[in-house]
SERO-4910 file (N, C-alpha, C, O; in steps of 0.05 Angstrom, whole numbers):
BEGIN
 pado doro    nc1    nc2    nc3   cac1   cac2   cac3    cc1    cc2    cc3    oc1    oc2    oc3
  Met    A   1076    387   -999   1092    400   -978   1077    399   -951   1052    404   -950
  Val    A   1091    393   -930   1079    390   -904   1071    418   -893   1087    437   -894
  Asn    A   1047    421   -883   1038    446   -871   1053    449   -844   1061    430   -831
  Val    A   1056    475   -836   1072    481   -813   1054    494   -791   1035    509   -797
  Val    A   1060    486   -766   1045    497   -743   1065    509   -723   1084    495   -715
  Gly    A   1061    533   -715   1077    546   -694   1061    548   -669   1038    556   -670
  Ile    A   1072    540   -647   1058    540   -621   1073    556   -601   1096    550   -595
  Asp    A   1060    577   -590   1072    592   -568   1060    581   -542   1035    582   -538
  Val    A   1077    570   -525   1068    555   -501   1069    573   -476   1089    587   -471
  Ser    A   1048    572   -461   1047    584   -434   1035    564   -415   1026    543   -424
  Lys    A   1034    570   -390   1024    551   -370    996    543   -375    989    520   -373
  Asp    A    979    562   -382    950    557   -384    939    556   -413    918    546   -417
  Ser    A    954    567   -432    944    569   -459    965    562   -480    989    563   -475
  Leu    A    955    556   -504    972    550   -527    962    567   -551    939    563   -560
  Asp    A    978    586   -560    972    601   -584    983    585   -608   1006    580   -610
  Val    A    964    578   -626    972    561   -649    967    576   -675    946    587   -679
  Val    A    988    576   -692    986    588   -719    991    566   -739   1013    554   -739
  Leu    A    972    561   -756    975    542   -778    981    557   -804    966    575   -811
  Val    A   1002    549   -817   1009    560   -843   1002    540   -865   1014    519   -867
  Lys    A    981    546   -881    972    528   -902    967    544   -927    952    564   -927
  Asp    A    979    535   -949    975    549   -975    982    578   -973    970    595   -986
  Gly    A   1003    584   -957   1013    612   -954    996    629   -936   1002    653   -933
  Arg    A    974    618   -924    957    634   -907    961    625   -878    965    601   -872
  Lys    A    959    644   -860    962    639   -831    935    639   -817    919    658   -820
  Gln    A    930    618   -802    905    616   -786    913    613   -757    930    597   -750
  His    A    900    629   -740    908    631   -712    884    623   -694    861    630   -699
  Lys    A    891    608   -673    870    601   -653    884    595   -626    907    586   -626
  Val    A    870    601   -604    881    597   -577    866    573   -564    842    571   -566
  Phe    A    882    556   -551    871    532   -538    881    531   -509    903    542   -503
  Arg    A    867    518   -492    876    514   -465    899    493   -465    898    474   -481
  Asn    A    918    496   -448    940    478   -446    933    455   -427    939    456   -403
  Gly    A    920    435   -438    911    412   -422    900    391   -441    900    395   -465
  Lys    A    892    368   -430    883    346   -447    861    354   -466    861    347   -490
  Val    A    841    369   -456    818    377   -473    828    395   -495    820    392   -518
  Gly    A    845    415   -488    856    433   -507    872    419   -528    872    427   -552
  His    A    888    399   -520    904    384   -540    887    370   -560    893    370   -584
  Arg    A    865    357   -551    847    344   -569    834    364   -588    829    357   -611
  Arg    A    828    387   -578    815    408   -595    834    418   -616    826    425   -638
  Ile    A    860    419   -610    880    426   -630    879    406   -653    879    414   -677
  Gln    A    880    380   -646    879    360   -667    853    361   -683    854    359   -708
  Asn    A    830    365   -670    805    368   -685    805    392   -703    795    391   -725
  Trp    A    817    414   -693    819    438   -709    836    434   -734    829    443   -756
  Leu    A    859    419   -731    876    414   -754    861    396   -774    864    400   -798
  Val    A    846    376   -764    830    359   -782    809    375   -797    806    372   -821
  Ser    A    795    393   -783    775    410   -795    786    428   -816    772    436   -835
  Arg    A    812    436   -813    825    453   -833    838    437   -855    852    448   -872
  Glu    A    835    410   -854    847    392   -874    877    397   -876    888    398   -898
  Ala    A    889    399   -853    918    405   -852    935    380   -857    958    383   -865
  Gly    A    924    356   -853    939    332   -856    961    329   -835    958    340   -813
  Gln    A    982    315   -842   1005    313   -823   1020    339   -824   1029    348   -846
  Val    A   1024    352   -801   1037    378   -800   1064    375   -787   1071    355   -774
  His    A   1081    396   -791   1106    398   -777   1101    419   -756   1101    443   -762
  Ala    A   1098    411   -731   1093    430   -709   1119    437   -695   1136    420   -691
  Cys    A   1122    462   -688   1146    472   -676   1139    489   -652   1121    505   -653
  Leu    A   1154    485   -630   1150    501   -606   1177    504   -592   1195    489   -597
  Glu    A   1178    523   -574   1203    528   -559   1205    508   -536   1184    498   -526
  Ala    A   1229    502   -528   1233    484   -505   1227    500   -479   1242    517   -471
  Thr    A   1204    493   -467   1195    508   -444   1190    489   -420   1174    495   -403
  Gly    A   1204    466   -420   1201    448   -398   1174    433   -398   1164    426   -420
  Gln    A   1163    429   -375   1139    413   -372   1114    425   -386   1096    410   -394
  Tyr    A   1113    451   -389   1090    464   -402   1086    455   -431   1064    453   -441
  Gly    A   1109    449   -444   1107    441   -472   1110    412   -478   1105    402   -500
  Glu    A   1118    396   -457   1123    368   -462   1098    352   -469   1099    334   -486
  Arg    A   1076    359   -456   1051    343   -460   1040    348   -488   1032    328   -501
  Ile    A   1040    373   -498   1029    378   -525   1048    366   -546   1039    356   -566
  Ser    A   1074    367   -540   1093    354   -559   1088    324   -561   1087    314   -584
  Ala    A   1085    311   -539   1080    282   -539   1053    276   -552   1051    256   -567
  Tyr    A   1033    292   -547   1007    287   -558   1007    289   -589    997    272   -603
  Leu    A   1019    310   -599   1021    314   -628   1037    292   -641   1031    283   -663
  Tyr    A   1059    283   -628   1075    261   -638   1058    236   -640   1060    221   -659
  Gln    A   1042    230   -619   1025    207   -619   1004    208   -641    995    187   -650
  Cys    A    996    232   -648    976    235   -669    989    232   -697    974    234   -717
  Gly    A   1015    228   -698   1028    223   -724   1040    248   -737   1049    247   -760
  His    A   1041    270   -722   1052    295   -734   1082    296   -729   1092    283   -710
  Gln    A   1096    311   -745   1125    317   -740   1126    339   -719   1110    358   -720
  Val    A   1145    337   -701   1147    356   -679   1177    364   -676   1195    348   -677
  Ser    A   1181    390   -673   1208    401   -667   1206    418   -642   1188    435   -639
  Val    A   1224    413   -623   1226    429   -598   1253    443   -599   1274    431   -599
  Val    A   1251    470   -600   1275    486   -607   1283    504   -584   1266    513   -568
  Asn    A   1309    507   -581   1320    526   -561   1308    554   -566   1310    564   -588
  Pro    A   1297    566   -545   1285    593   -549   1304    614   -560   1296    632   -573
  Ala    A   1331    610   -554   1350    629   -564   1351    629   -594   1356    650   -606
  Arg    A   1347    606   -607   1347    605   -636   1323    621   -647   1326    635   -667
  Ile    A   1300    618   -635   1276    633   -644   1281    663   -641   1274    679   -658
  Lys    A   1292    670   -618   1296    699   -612   1315    711   -633   1310    733   -643
  Arg    A   1337    697   -638   1356    708   -657   1345    708   -686   1352    726   -702
  Tyr    A   1329    689   -692   1316    689   -719   1298    713   -721   1298    727   -742
  Gly    A   1282    718   -700   1264    741   -701   1280    767   -703   1272    785   -718
  Glu    A   1302    769   -689   1319    794   -691   1330    797   -719   1332    820   -729
  Ser    A   1338    775   -731   1349    777   -758   1328    785   -779   1335    797   -799
  Lys    A   1303    780   -773   1281    787   -791   1268    814   -783   1248    822   -794
  Leu    A   1280    827   -762   1270    853   -752   1241    851   -742   1225    870   -746
  His    A   1233    828   -731   1207    826   -719   1206    843   -693   1223    840   -676
  Arg    A   1186    860   -691   1184    878   -668   1160    872   -650   1161    878   -626
  Asn    A   1139    860   -661   1115    854   -645   1121    832   -625   1134    812   -632
  Lys    A   1112    836   -600   1117    816   -580   1090    809   -567   1083    819   -545
  Thr    A   1074    792   -580   1049    781   -569   1050    751   -573   1066    741   -588
  Asp    A   1032    738   -559   1031    708   -562   1025    700   -590   1037    681   -601
  Lys    A   1007    715   -603   1000    708   -631   1024    713   -649   1030    697   -667
  Ala    A   1038    736   -645   1061    742   -662   1083    722   -657   1097    714   -676
  Asp    A   1087    713   -633   1108    694   -627   1102    667   -640   1120    654   -651
  Ala    A   1076    658   -640   1069    633   -653   1074    635   -683   1083    616   -695
  Ala    A   1067    658   -695   1072    662   -723   1102    662   -730   1110    651   -750
  Leu    A   1118    674   -712   1147    674   -716   1158    645   -714   1175    638   -730
  Ile    A   1148    629   -696   1157    602   -693   1150    586   -718   1165    569   -727
  Ala    A   1126    591   -728   1117    577   -753   1135    585   -776   1143    568   -793
  Glu    A   1142    610   -778   1159    620   -800   1187    607   -797   1199    599   -817
  Phe    A   1197    606   -773   1223    594   -768   1223    565   -776   1242    555   -789
  Cys    A   1202    551   -769   1200    522   -776   1199    518   -806   1212    500   -817
  Gln    A   1185    536   -820   1182    533   -849   1209    539   -863   1215    525   -882
  Lys    A   1224    559   -853   1248    567   -867   1272    550   -858   1289    543   -875
  Glu    A   1274    543   -832   1298    530   -822   1296    500   -821   1317    486   -818
  Gln    A   1272    488   -822   1269    459   -820   1285    447   -797   1303    431   -802
  Pro    A   1278    454   -772   1293    444   -749   1291    414   -747   1272    401   -757
  Asn    A   1310    402   -732   1310    373   -728   1284    364   -714   1273    379   -698
  Leu    A   1276    340   -720   1252    329   -709   1257    318   -681   1279    308   -675
  Trp    A   1237    321   -664   1238    313   -636   1223    286   -633   1204    280   -649
  Arg    A   1232    270   -614   1217    246   -607   1217    243   -577   1236    250   -564
  Pro    A   1195    233   -566   1193    232   -536   1213    211   -525   1220    192   -538
  Leu    A   1222    217   -501   1240    198   -488   1225    172   -480   1201    174   -476
  Pro    A   1238    150   -479   1225    125   -469   1216    130   -441   1227    145   -426
  Glu    A   1194    116   -433   1183    119   -407   1203    115   -384   1202    131   -365
  Pro    A   1220     95   -385   1240     92   -363   1258    116   -360   1265    123   -337
  Val    A   1265    129   -382   1283    152   -380   1267    176   -370   1277    192   -354
  Arg    A   1242    179   -379   1225    201   -369   1221    199   -338   1223    219   -324
  His    A   1216    174   -329   1213    170   -300   1239    176   -285   1239    189   -264
  Leu    A   1262    168   -297   1288    174   -284   1292    204   -283   1302    214   -263
  Arg    A   1286    218   -304   1289    247   -305   1272    261   -283   1282    279   -270
  Ser    A   1248    251   -279   1231    263   -258   1243    258   -231   1243    276   -214
  Leu    A   1253    234   -226   1265    228   -200   1290    245   -196   1294    256   -174
  Val    A   1307    248   -216   1331    263   -214   1325    293   -208   1339    305   -192
  Arg    A   1306    303   -221   1299    332   -217   1286    336   -190   1289    357   -177
  Arg    A   1271    316   -181   1260    318   -154   1283    318   -133   1282    333   -114
  Leu    A   1303    301   -137   1326    301   -119   1340    328   -119   1348    337    -98
  Asp    A   1343    340   -142   1356    366   -144   1340    387   -129   1352    404   -115
  Asp    A   1314    387   -131   1297    406   -117   1300    402    -86   1303    422    -72
  Leu    A   1300    377    -77   1303    372    -49   1330    381    -38   1332    392    -16
  Gln    A   1351    376    -54   1378    384    -45   1381    414    -44   1394    425    -27
  Asn    A   1368    428    -63   1368    458    -62   1353    468    -38   1362    486    -24
  Asn    A   1330    455    -32   1315    463     -8   1331    458     18   1331    474     36
  Phe    A   1345    436     18   1362    429     42   1383    450     46   1388    458     68
  Gln    A   1397    458     24   1418    477     26   1407    505     36   1420    518     52
  Gln    A   1384    512     26   1372    537     34   1365    537     64   1371    557     78
  Glu    A   1353    516     73   1347    514    102   1372    512    119   1373    523    141
  Arg    A   1392    499    109   1418    497    124   1431    525    126   1442    532    147
  Asn    A   1429    540    105   1440    567    105   1425    585    126   1437    601    140
  Arg    A   1399    581    127   1383    596    147   1391    588    176   1392    604    194
  Leu    A   1396    562    179   1404    552    206   1430    564    215   1435    569    238
  Leu    A   1448    568    195   1475    578    201   1477    608    199   1499    620    202
  Ala    A   1455    622    195   1456    651    190   1454    667    216   1454    692    214
  Gly    A   1454    654    239   1454    669    264   1427    671    278   1424    686    297
  Glu    A   1408    655    268   1382    655    281   1385    644    310   1398    625    315
  Arg    A   1371    658    329   1374    651    357   1348    642    370   1348    632    392
  Asn    A   1326    647    356   1300    639    367   1298    609    370   1301    595    350
  Pro    A   1294    598    394   1294    569    398   1273    555    382   1278    533    371
  Trp    A   1249    567    380   1228    553    365   1235    551    335   1232    530    322
  Val    A   1245    573    324   1253    574    296   1276    554    291   1276    540    271
  Leu    A   1295    553    309   1318    535    306   1308    506    306   1318    489    290
  Ala    A   1290    500    324   1279    473    325   1264    465    300   1266    443    290
  Asp    A   1248    485    290   1233    480    266   1251    476    242   1246    458    225
  Leu    A   1272    492    240   1291    489    218   1305    461    219   1308    448    198
  Gln    A   1313    453    243   1326    427    246   1307    404    238   1315    385    226
  Ala    A   1281    407    247   1262    386    240   1258    385    210   1255    363    198
  His    A   1257    408    197   1253    409    168   1278    397    154   1275    382    134
  Leu    A   1302    403    164   1326    391    153   1326    361    155   1334    347    137
  Asp    A   1318    351    178   1317    322    182   1297    309    163   1303    288    152
  Asp    A   1274    322    158   1254    312    140   1265    312    111   1261    293     96
  Leu    A   1278    334    104   1289    336     77   1311    315     72   1313    303     51
  Gln    A   1327    311     93   1349    291     90   1337    263     86   1348    248     70
  Ala    A   1316    257    101   1303    231     97   1291    228     69   1293    207     57
  Arg    A   1280    250     59   1268    249     32   1290    246     10   1287    232     -9
  Ile    A   1313    260     15   1335    258     -4   1345    229     -5   1350    218    -27
  Ile    A   1348    216     18   1357    188     18   1337    170      4   1344    152    -11
  Ala    A   1311    175      8   1290    159     -4   1290    162    -35   1287    142    -49
  Val    A   1294    187    -44   1294    191    -73   1319    178    -86   1318    167   -108
  Arg    A   1342    181    -72   1366    168    -82   1363    137    -85   1371    125   -104
  Gln    A   1350    126    -65   1345     97    -66   1326     90    -89   1329     70   -102
  Ala    A   1305    107    -93   1286    103   -114   1299    105   -141   1293     89   -160
  Ile    A   1318    123   -144   1333    126   -170   1349    101   -176   1347     90   -198
  Gln    A   1364     91   -156   1380     67   -161   1363     42   -165   1370     25   -181
  Gln    A   1341     40   -150   1323     18   -153   1311     17   -181   1309     -4   -193
  His    A   1303     41   -191   1292     43   -218   1312     34   -239   1306     19   -257
  Ile    A   1337     42   -235   1358     35   -255   1364      5   -253   1367     -8   -274
  Asp    A   1365     -6   -229   1370    -35   -225   1349    -52   -238   1354    -74   -247
  Gln    A   1324    -42   -239   1302    -57   -250   1299    -54   -280   1283    -68   -293
  Asn    A   1315    -36   -292   1315    -32   -321   1342    -40   -333   1361    -26   -329
  Pro    A   1343    -63   -347   1369    -73   -357   1384    -53   -374   1409    -51   -373
  Asp    A   1370    -38   -391   1383    -20   -409   1396      3   -393   1419     10   -398
  Leu    A   1381     15   -375   1392     36   -358   1415     26   -341   1435     40   -338
  Lys    A   1412      2   -331   1434    -10   -314   1459    -14   -330   1481     -8   -320
  Ser    A   1456    -23   -354   1479    -28   -372   1494     -1   -377   1518      1   -377
  Gln    A   1478     20   -383   1489     46   -389   1502     58   -364   1523     71   -366
  Gln    A   1490     54   -341   1502     64   -316   1529     51   -311   1548     64   -303
  Asp    A   1530     25   -316   1556     10   -312   1577     20   -331   1601     22   -323
  Leu    A   1570     27   -355   1589     38   -374   1600     65   -364   1623     71   -366
  Leu    A   1582     82   -355   1590    108   -346   1607    108   -321   1626    123   -318
  Thr    A   1600     90   -302   1616     88   -278   1644     76   -282   1660     76   -264
  Ser    A   1649     65   -306   1676     56   -313   1694     80   -318   1719     76   -320
  Ile    A   1683    104   -321   1699    128   -326   1707    139   -300   1690    147   -284
  Pro    A   1733    141   -294   1742    154   -269   1731    182   -266   1735    199   -284
  Gly    A   1718    188   -244   1706    214   -240   1676    213   -240   1663    232   -231
  Ile    A   1664    191   -249   1635    188   -250   1626    166   -232   1633    142   -236
  Gly    A   1609    173   -212   1598    153   -194   1569    146   -203   1560    155   -224
  Gln    A   1556    129   -187   1529    120   -194   1509    142   -197   1494    143   -216
  Leu    A   1509    161   -178   1489    182   -179   1494    201   -202   1475    209   -216
  Thr    A   1519    208   -207   1525    225   -230   1518    211   -256   1507    223   -274
  Ala    A   1523    185   -258   1515    169   -281   1485    170   -285   1475    174   -308
  Ala    A   1469    167   -263   1440    169   -265   1431    196   -275   1413    198   -292
  Arg    A   1444    217   -265   1437    244   -274   1443    249   -303   1428    261   -318
  Leu    A   1466    239   -312   1474    241   -340   1454    227   -358   1446    237   -379
  Leu    A   1447    203   -351   1428    187   -367   1401    202   -368   1388    201   -389
  Ala    A   1393    214   -346   1367    228   -346   1368    253   -364   1348    259   -377
  Glu    A   1390    268   -363   1391    293   -378   1399    289   -408   1389    303   -425
  Ile    A   1416    269   -414   1423    264   -441   1401    250   -456   1396    256   -480
  Gly    A   1387    232   -443   1365    218   -456   1376    197   -475   1390    179   -466
  Asp    A   1368    199   -500   1376    179   -520   1402    188   -534   1402    208   -548
  Ile    A   1424    174   -529   1450    182   -540   1450    181   -571   1465    196   -583
  Thr    A   1433    165   -583   1432    163   -612   1420    188   -625   1422    192   -649
  Ala    A   1409    206   -608   1398    231   -619   1421    251   -626   1416    271   -638
  Phe    A   1446    244   -617   1468    262   -621   1487    248   -641   1495    225   -638
  Glu    A   1494    263   -662   1511    251   -683   1541    252   -676   1556    236   -686
  Ser    A   1549    269   -657   1577    272   -650   1580    282   -622   1561    292   -610
  Ala    A   1604    279   -611   1609    290   -584   1607    320   -583   1596    331   -564
  Pro    A   1618    335   -604   1614    364   -604   1584    372   -603   1577    393   -591
  Gln    A   1567    357   -616   1539    363   -616   1528    360   -587   1511    376   -579
  Leu    A   1537    339   -573   1528    335   -546   1539    358   -528   1525    368   -510
  Ala    A   1564    366   -533   1575    389   -518   1559    414   -523   1555    430   -504
  Ala    A   1550    419   -547   1534    442   -553   1507    441   -539   1497    461   -530
  Tyr    A   1496    416   -537   1471    412   -523   1474    421   -494   1454    430   -482
  Ala    A   1497    417   -483   1503    424   -455   1512    453   -452   1514    463   -430
  Gly    A   1517    467   -475   1527    494   -474   1556    495   -467   1565    516   -457
  Leu    A   1571    474   -472   1599    473   -466   1617    476   -491   1641    474   -490
  Asn    A   1604    482   -514   1620    487   -538   1634    514   -537   1622    534   -527
  Pro    A   1659    516   -546   1673    541   -545   1661    562   -564   1652    555   -586
  Met    A   1661    587   -556   1650    609   -572   1670    632   -572   1673    645   -551
  Gly    A   1682    637   -595   1701    659   -597   1688    684   -609   1666    682   -620
  Ser    A   1702    706   -608   1692    731   -620   1716    746   -631   1733    757   -617
  Arg    A   1717    746   -658   1739    759   -672   1729    773   -697   1715    761   -713
  Ser    A   1738    798   -701   1730    812   -724   1752    831   -732   1760    849   -717
  Gly    A   1764    826   -756   1786    843   -765   1810    842   -747   1816    821   -736
  Ser    A   1822    865   -743   1846    866   -726   1841    881   -700   1858    882   -683
  Ser    A   1816    891   -697   1811    908   -673   1793    894   -652   1794    902   -629
  Val    A   1778    874   -660   1760    860   -642   1770    831   -638   1770    815   -657
  Leu    A   1780    825   -614   1789    798   -607   1784    793   -578   1798    803   -561
  Lys    A   1763    777   -573   1755    771   -545   1763    743   -538   1767    726   -556
  Lys    A   1766    738   -512   1773    711   -503   1751    691   -511   1728    697   -510
  Thr    A   1760    667   -518   1741    646   -524   1729    636   -498   1743    630   -478
  Arg    A   1703    633   -498   1688    624   -474   1669    602   -483   1664    597   -507
  Ile    A   1658    587   -463   1637    568   -469   1612    583   -475   1607    605   -464
  Ser    A   1595    573   -493   1571    587   -502   1550    590   -480   1536    611   -479
  Lys    A   1547    570   -463   1526    569   -442   1498    569   -455   1478    575   -441
  Gln    A   1496    563   -481   1470    563   -494   1460    534   -496   1457    523   -518
  Gly    A   1455    522   -473   1447    495   -472   1436    489   -444   1428    507   -430
  Arg    A   1435    464   -437   1424    456   -412   1442    462   -388   1463    450   -384
  Ala    A   1433    482   -373   1449    491   -350   1452    468   -329   1473    466   -316
  Phe    A   1431    452   -326   1432    431   -306   1454    410   -314   1467    399   -296
  Leu    A   1457    405   -339   1478    387   -349   1506    398   -343   1523    383   -335
  Arg    A   1509    424   -347   1535    436   -340   1540    434   -310   1562    429   -301
  Lys    A   1519    440   -295   1522    440   -265   1530    412   -255   1548    411   -237
  Leu    A   1519    391   -265   1525    365   -255   1552    354   -264   1562    335   -253
  Leu    A   1564    367   -284   1590    358   -294   1613    372   -279   1636    363   -281
  Tyr    A   1607    393   -263   1628    409   -251   1645    393   -232   1670    390   -235
  Met    A   1633    381   -211   1648    366   -191   1661    341   -203   1684    336   -196
  Pro    A   1646    325   -219   1660    302   -232   1684    310   -248   1704    295   -249
  Ala    A   1683    333   -261   1707    342   -277   1730    348   -258   1753    342   -266
  Leu    A   1725    359   -235   1747    365   -216   1759    338   -206   1784    336   -204
  Val    A   1742    318   -201   1753    292   -193   1768    279   -216   1789    268   -212
  Ala    A   1756    280   -240   1769    268   -263   1796    281   -269   1814    268   -279
  Arg    A   1798    306   -263   1824    320   -268   1846    308   -253   1869    308   -261
  Lys    A   1840    297   -229   1861    284   -213   1864    254   -218   1886    244   -218
  His    A   1841    241   -224   1842    211   -224   1837    199   -251   1841    175   -255
  Asn    A   1828    214   -271   1823    203   -298   1848    209   -315   1854    232   -320
  Pro    A   1863    188   -324   1888    193   -337   1886    210   -363   1903    226   -368
  Val    A   1864    206   -378   1861    221   -402   1857    251   -396   1870    268   -408
  Ile    A   1839    257   -377   1833    285   -371   1856    297   -355   1862    321   -358
  His    A   1870    281   -339   1893    292   -324   1914    302   -343   1924    324   -340
  Gln    A   1921    286   -363   1942    294   -382   1932    318   -399   1947    336   -406
  Phe    A   1907    317   -406   1895    339   -421   1897    366   -406   1905    386   -418
  Cys    A   1890    365   -380   1891    390   -364   1920    399   -359   1925    423   -357
  Leu    A   1938    380   -357   1967    387   -354   1976    403   -378   1990    423   -376
  Arg    A   1968    394   -402   1976    409   -427   1965    437   -427   1978    456   -435
  Leu    A   1940    439   -418   1927    466   -417   1941    484   -396   1944    508   -401
  Ser    A   1949    472   -374   1963    487   -353   1989    498   -363   1997    520   -357
  Gln    A   2003    481   -379   2029    489   -390   2026    512   -410   2045    527   -415
  Arg    A   2002    515   -421   1997    537   -440   1987    562   -425   1980    581   -438
  Lys    A   1987    560   -398   1980    583   -381   1951    592   -384   1944    615   -382
  Leu    A   1933    572   -389   1905    579   -391   1894    585   -363   1903    574   -343
  Pro    A   1874    603   -361   1862    609   -335   1850    584   -322   1842    565   -336
  Glu    A   1849    583   -296   1839    559   -281   1811    551   -290   1806    528   -295
  Met    A   1793    571   -291   1765    564   -298   1762    555   -327   1745    539   -333
  Ala    A   1780    565   -344   1780    555   -372   1788    526   -373   1777    510   -389
  Ile    A   1807    518   -356   1816    490   -355   1793    472   -344   1788    451   -355
  Val    A   1779    482   -324   1757    467   -313   1735    463   -334   1725    441   -337
  Ala    A   1729    484   -348   1708    482   -369   1717    463   -391   1700    447   -401
  Ala    A   1742    463   -398   1753    445   -418   1751    416   -408   1746    397   -423
  Ala    A   1757    412   -382   1755    385   -370   1726    375   -370   1721    352   -375
  Met    A   1707    393   -365   1679    385   -366   1671    376   -394   1658    356   -398
  Arg    A   1681    392   -414   1675    385   -442   1688    358   -450   1676    342   -463
  Lys    A   1713    355   -441   1727    330   -448   1713    306   -435   1711    285   -447
  Leu    A   1705    309   -410   1691    288   -396   1665    281   -411   1658    257   -413
  Leu    A   1651    301   -421   1626    296   -435   1632    282   -462   1616    265   -471
  His    A   1655    288   -474   1663    274   -499   1668    245   -493   1660    227   -508
  Ile    A   1681    239   -470   1686    211   -463   1660    197   -457   1656    174   -465
  Val    A   1641    210   -444   1614    199   -439   1602    191   -466   1591    169   -469
  Phe    A   1603    209   -485   1592    203   -512   1606    178   -524   1592    160   -534
  Gly    A   1632    177   -523   1647    155   -535   1640    128   -522   1636    108   -535
  Val    A   1637    128   -495   1631    103   -481   1602     94   -487   1598     70   -493
  Leu    A   1583    112   -487   1555    105   -492   1551     98   -522   1536     79   -528
  Lys    A   1564    112   -540   1560    108   -568   1572     81   -577   1560     66   -593
  Asn    A   1596     75   -566   1609     50   -573   1600     26   -556   1606      3   -562
  Gln    A   1586     32   -534   1577     11   -516   1601     -5   -505   1600    -30   -504
  Leu    A   1622     10   -499   1646     -3   -488   1655     13   -463   1653     37   -463
  Pro    A   1665     -1   -443   1674     13   -419   1698     30   -425   1712     26   -445
  Phe    A   1704     48   -407   1726     67   -410   1753     51   -411   1758     34   -394
  Asp    A   1769     59   -430   1796     47   -433   1814     69   -444   1812     76   -467
  Pro    A   1832     81   -428   1849    103   -437   1867     95   -459   1878    113   -473
  Asp    A   1872     70   -464   1890     61   -485   1876     53   -510   1889     45   -530
  Phe    A   1849     55   -511   1834     47   -534   1827     72   -550   1807     85   -544
  Gly    A   1844     79   -569   1841    105   -583   1815    109   -597   1804    132   -598
  Lys    A   1803     88   -609   1778     91   -625   1756    102   -607   1738    115   -617
  Gln    A   1757     94   -582   1736    102   -564   1734    133   -561   1713    144   -555
  Phe    A   1757    146   -566   1758    175   -563   1760    190   -589   1770    212   -590
  Asp    A   1751    177   -611   1748    191   -636   1722    205   -635   1701    194   -643
  Phe    A   1722    230   -626   1697    244   -620   1686    260   -644   1666    273   -641
  Ser    A   1699    258   -666   1690    273   -690   1666    259   -703   1653    271   -720
  Thr    A   1660    234   -695   1637    220   -708   1617    211   -687   1597    199   -693
***
């Protein structure tokens, strides 16, 4: 039986709990290259062998240790924090310390056997970094633009704001060019971008963002699984005859992926024949406007899955392409 390791990740430290032969061993390491090597040496000294390491998805703080353990030959799972939280609540765990959290993650891994993680290919990792940098710059640009339009009258401040906006605009253009240049230089990414842009409603930049956030499409077994990854899966609440709430999207997934689908879904609602007809049917059923938009986002993501999975461009008359159950 594979030994289990739970890791509670923070910016500067990693609380590690090894479960071996029913016993828990705990140790704290620095979150850096030296600390990562010491974790591996510690596992070797404990004769742990190949372990199944589990940690919460915490962005960049956990990516390096995940990649390092994977390179060392260990199994790695990166889990949505909401799953760990609900598991702890179901087990009535009340302690909230880094050590207790690491032990809870190890217990979750042992009992639930979460799916294994694998690192993204380097071209996709680089694309994701560029896309997220672009998003940061665009957010900064909007913040500064709001300040400029907020009624500031000081000439010096106005000039400084305008200078910063000009600089941000130049950087945004440069990053957009770097994104497309990177895709053009990578045949696989370029092929996937061409497939995505065949879908009415998706342009080059949206395609780049989708490729960066989705990563490896083969990691998803079905379109509903991809929709759940984005938090676009429907979630109802019904109990007996007295509790019946409106069905909503779960939002228990990548918020950035939902955000980047919003505007393309609005465009697709007008110009994509499949989504246009789909939204018409929902309108005839008197669904609320935002519910229709959310459904259009999910439908668009299903089409993205079908196009990338089948490696065929969008064709509204090709039914197999939209068999999203597989």
